[in-house]
C-alpha positions as CSV (number, residue, x, y, z in Angstrom):
1,M,-0.1,-0.5,0.1
2,G,1.6,3.2,-0.7
3,A,2.1,6.1,2.0
4,D,-0.5,8.5,0.4
5,V,-3.4,6.0,0.7
6,P,-5.4,6.2,3.8
7,P,-5.9,3.4,5.8
8,R,-9.2,1.2,5.5
9,T,-11.7,2.2,7.3
10,N,-15.0,0.4,8.1
11,A,-17.9,2.1,8.0
12,V,-22.1,1.4,9.3
13,L,-24.9,3.1,7.1
14,V,-27.3,2.8,9.6
15,T,-30.9,4.4,7.8
16,G,-34.3,3.8,9.0
17,G,-37.6,4.9,10.7
18,R,-40.8,7.0,10.4
19,W,-41.9,9.5,7.9
20,H,-39.2,10.2,5.5
21,D,-37.8,8.7,2.5
22,F,-34.8,6.7,3.9
23,E,-34.6,5.1,-0.1
24,Y,-33.6,8.6,-0.8
25,A,-31.4,9.1,2.2
26,R,-29.5,6.0,2.2
27,A,-28.4,6.3,-1.8
28,Q,-27.3,10.0,-1.4
29,L,-24.8,9.1,1.8
30,L,-23.8,5.7,-0.2
31,V,-22.6,7.8,-3.0
32,R,-20.5,9.7,-0.8
33,L,-19.3,7.0,1.3
34,A,-18.6,5.3,-2.4
35,E,-16.7,8.4,-3.6
36,Y,-13.3,7.2,-1.2
37,G,-11.5,3.8,-2.2
38,H,-10.3,3.1,1.5
39,V,-14.1,2.9,2.6
40,R,-16.4,-0.7,2.9
41,T,-19.3,0.3,4.2
42,T,-22.6,-2.3,6.1
43,W,-26.0,-1.1,5.6
44,S,-28.5,-1.2,7.9
45,P,-32.2,-0.8,8.3
46,D,-32.0,-0.1,12.7
47,Y,-29.4,-0.3,15.0
48,S,-29.2,-4.5,15.2
49,C,-25.8,-4.3,13.4
50,L,-23.8,-5.2,16.7
51,E,-21.2,-7.3,15.1
52,A,-20.7,-4.3,12.3
53,L,-20.5,-1.9,14.9
54,A,-18.3,-3.8,16.9
55,D,-15.4,-3.9,14.3
56,A,-16.5,-0.1,12.6
57,D,-14.7,3.3,12.7
58,L,-18.1,5.3,11.7
59,L,-21.1,5.0,12.5
60,V,-23.3,7.2,10.2
61,T,-27.2,7.6,10.8
62,Y,-30.3,8.9,9.2
63,T,-33.2,7.8,11.1
64,C,-36.2,9.2,13.0
65,D,-38.4,7.6,15.8
66,L,-36.1,4.9,15.5
67,R,-35.3,3.5,19.3
68,P,-31.9,1.2,20.4
69,T,-32.4,-1.3,22.6
70,P,-31.3,-1.8,25.9
71,E,-28.5,-3.6,24.5
72,Q,-27.5,-1.6,21.3
73,Q,-28.0,1.5,23.5
74,Q,-25.0,-0.2,25.5
75,A,-23.2,-1.1,21.9
76,L,-23.2,2.6,20.4
77,V,-22.5,4.1,24.1
78,A,-19.0,1.8,24.3
79,F,-18.2,2.3,19.7
80,V,-17.7,6.3,20.5
81,E,-16.7,5.7,24.1
82,R,-13.7,3.6,22.8
83,G,-13.2,6.3,19.9
84,G,-15.7,5.5,16.6
85,R,-16.5,8.7,15.1
86,W,-20.5,9.0,15.1
87,L,-21.9,11.2,12.0
88,A,-25.5,11.6,13.5
89,L,-27.6,13.0,10.9
90,H,-31.1,14.9,11.0
91,A,-33.8,13.4,13.7
92,T,-30.9,10.4,14.7
93,N,-31.9,12.1,18.5
94,S,-35.3,11.4,17.7
95,A,-37.9,9.4,19.6
96,I,-41.5,10.3,18.2
97,D,-44.9,9.4,19.9
98,P,-47.5,10.0,16.9
99,P,-51.8,10.6,18.5
100,E,-53.7,8.4,19.9
101,A,-56.6,7.7,17.8
102,G,-59.5,10.4,17.7
103,G,-57.6,12.4,20.5
104,P,-55.8,15.6,19.5
105,R,-53.2,15.7,17.2
106,I,-50.3,16.0,19.5
107,F,-47.1,14.2,19.1
108,T,-45.0,13.1,21.9
109,T,-41.4,12.8,22.3
110,P,-40.9,10.3,25.6
111,R,-37.5,10.0,27.0
112,V,-36.5,6.6,25.5
113,L,-32.8,7.1,24.4
114,G,-31.2,6.0,27.6
115,P,-27.3,7.3,27.5
116,V,-27.7,7.5,24.0
117,A,-29.2,11.0,24.1
118,D,-25.6,11.9,26.3
119,V,-23.4,10.3,23.7
120,L,-25.4,12.8,21.1
121,G,-25.4,15.7,23.0
122,T,-29.3,16.4,22.6
123,Q,-32.8,15.1,22.0
124,F,-35.4,16.0,19.5
125,L,-38.1,18.2,21.2
126,A,-40.5,19.6,18.8
127,H,-40.1,21.7,15.4
128,P,-42.0,24.6,13.7
129,P,-43.5,24.2,10.4
130,I,-41.2,23.9,7.4
131,A,-40.9,26.8,6.1
132,P,-37.4,28.9,4.7
133,F,-35.2,30.2,7.8
134,T,-31.6,31.9,7.7
135,V,-28.2,28.9,9.1
136,E,-25.9,31.5,11.4
137,V,-22.5,30.5,11.6
138,T,-21.2,30.4,14.8
139,R,-17.6,29.4,14.6
140,P,-17.0,31.1,11.0
141,H,-12.7,29.7,11.4
142,H,-13.6,26.5,11.6
143,P,-12.3,24.3,8.9
144,M,-15.9,22.5,8.1
145,V,-17.3,25.9,7.9
146,A,-14.4,27.8,6.5
147,G,-15.9,30.0,3.1
148,I,-19.8,29.5,4.3
149,G,-21.8,32.1,5.2
150,S,-25.2,32.4,7.0
151,F,-27.7,31.1,4.4
152,E,-31.3,30.9,3.8
153,I,-32.5,27.0,3.7
154,T,-36.4,25.0,3.7
155,D,-36.6,22.4,6.3
156,E,-37.4,21.2,9.5
157,L,-35.9,23.3,12.7
158,Y,-35.3,21.4,15.3
159,V,-35.9,22.6,19.1
160,C,-34.2,20.3,21.6
161,E,-33.2,18.9,25.1
162,H,-29.5,19.3,25.9
163,H,-27.4,16.7,27.4
164,G,-23.7,18.3,28.1
165,E,-21.4,20.4,26.5
166,I,-21.8,20.8,22.5
167,E,-19.7,22.9,19.5
168,V,-21.5,24.4,17.8
169,L,-20.7,25.2,14.5
170,L,-24.4,26.4,12.8
171,H,-26.9,28.3,14.7
172,T,-30.7,29.1,13.6
173,D,-32.2,31.7,16.3
174,F,-35.6,31.1,17.3
175,N,-38.2,31.0,19.6
176,G,-41.7,30.8,18.6
177,P,-44.4,27.5,19.0
178,C,-44.4,24.0,17.3
179,R,-47.7,23.4,17.0
180,G,-48.5,19.8,17.3
181,F,-46.0,18.8,19.4
182,A,-46.6,18.7,23.9
183,E,-42.9,20.3,24.4
184,G,-43.7,22.9,21.4
185,E,-43.4,26.3,23.1
186,P,-39.5,26.5,23.8
187,D,-38.4,29.1,26.2
188,D,-34.8,27.7,27.6
189,R,-32.8,29.2,24.7
190,V,-33.3,31.5,21.3
191,Q,-30.1,30.3,19.4
192,R,-30.5,26.2,18.5
193,P,-27.2,24.1,16.6
194,V,-27.5,22.9,13.9
195,L,-24.2,21.5,13.1
196,Y,-22.0,20.4,15.9
197,F,-19.2,18.9,17.6
198,R,-20.3,16.3,20.6
199,P,-16.5,14.6,22.3
200,F,-17.4,11.8,24.5
201,G,-14.9,9.7,25.9
202,A,-12.2,8.5,23.0
203,G,-14.9,9.5,20.0
204,T,-16.5,12.3,19.1
205,V,-20.2,13.1,17.3
206,C,-20.3,14.9,14.8
207,Y,-24.7,16.4,14.4
208,F,-26.2,17.3,11.3
209,T,-29.7,18.4,12.1
210,L,-30.6,19.8,8.3
211,G,-31.6,17.4,5.4
212,H,-35.5,16.7,6.1
213,C,-36.7,14.1,3.0
214,R,-39.9,13.2,2.2
215,G,-42.0,11.1,-0.1
216,R,-45.5,10.9,-1.5
217,F,-45.8,7.7,0.5
218,D,-44.1,7.9,4.0
219,V,-46.8,9.3,6.2
220,Q,-49.6,6.5,5.3
221,D,-49.6,5.3,9.6
222,L,-50.4,9.1,9.4
223,G,-54.0,8.7,7.4
224,I,-52.0,10.2,4.3
225,E,-51.8,8.2,1.8
226,D,-50.4,10.4,-0.7
227,L,-48.5,13.7,-0.2
228,G,-48.6,14.5,-4.0
229,R,-45.1,15.8,-3.2
230,T,-41.6,15.3,-2.3
231,D,-40.3,17.5,0.1
232,R,-36.0,17.4,-1.1
233,V,-35.8,20.7,-0.3
234,A,-32.8,21.0,1.7
235,W,-31.0,18.7,-0.6
236,E,-30.9,21.2,-3.0
237,V,-29.4,24.1,-1.1
238,P,-25.2,24.7,-1.9
239,E,-24.7,24.9,0.6
240,Y,-26.3,21.3,2.4
241,R,-24.4,19.8,-0.1
242,V,-21.1,21.4,0.3
243,L,-21.4,20.7,4.3
244,L,-22.9,16.8,4.1
245,D,-19.5,16.0,1.9
246,R,-17.5,17.8,4.7
247,C,-19.1,16.0,7.0
248,V,-19.1,12.8,5.5
249,G,-15.3,13.5,4.8
250,W,-14.6,14.1,8.8
251,G,-15.5,11.0,9.4
252,V,-13.5,9.4,6.8
253,S,-11.2,10.8,7.4
254,P,-7.9,8.5,8.9
255,G,-6.8,9.8,12.6
């Protein structure tokens, strides 16, 4: 092997859960990972991939309401503690119960992630209706966001509960109501992290909240047979694509 060729990196990609176009997200992420010749990726629709995770250097997750079992929670904690890198995307930090039949249309966010919420540094609570908002650069001199100015995006703006210290690189300002969520009246802070690092043990989590995508048939369990449209607007924003590429590059870099 030439001196300029990085050592093999074992990656695990997990995409699955509810209310999103996981086929689209999986394809987009696999293409990006495949651009690196030293990366070999194992895909799973959930966190049952414990054997692959035990041998992994990088974990990439694009999920929504995907709840690890207690055994899987401990495996995820151990992965980061031993030095693994976790690129957590969009709603990875969510556990969401839909409204009960016949009751008010209120989504709740049970605290069932256990120690995984501490590893991730946040847990999803609510978001306002999808609409344009401005993303601001918190640390303009950090290489992950170098050359990126503030930008407009249409996406889900996440209001989260915080666990431990995080290094915020991008944020947006929001303190309005998030109708339809039980905890949708935030009063804790205005600045909402969009991209951040969370050191944990010998490893690191990179969390990027943007990137909502939804197909026409992805919310049938909510009584909507066909949305009549696809939502991929975030993925069409140049700044989002650049930042996602940099996040993947961080995950597969040696050292």
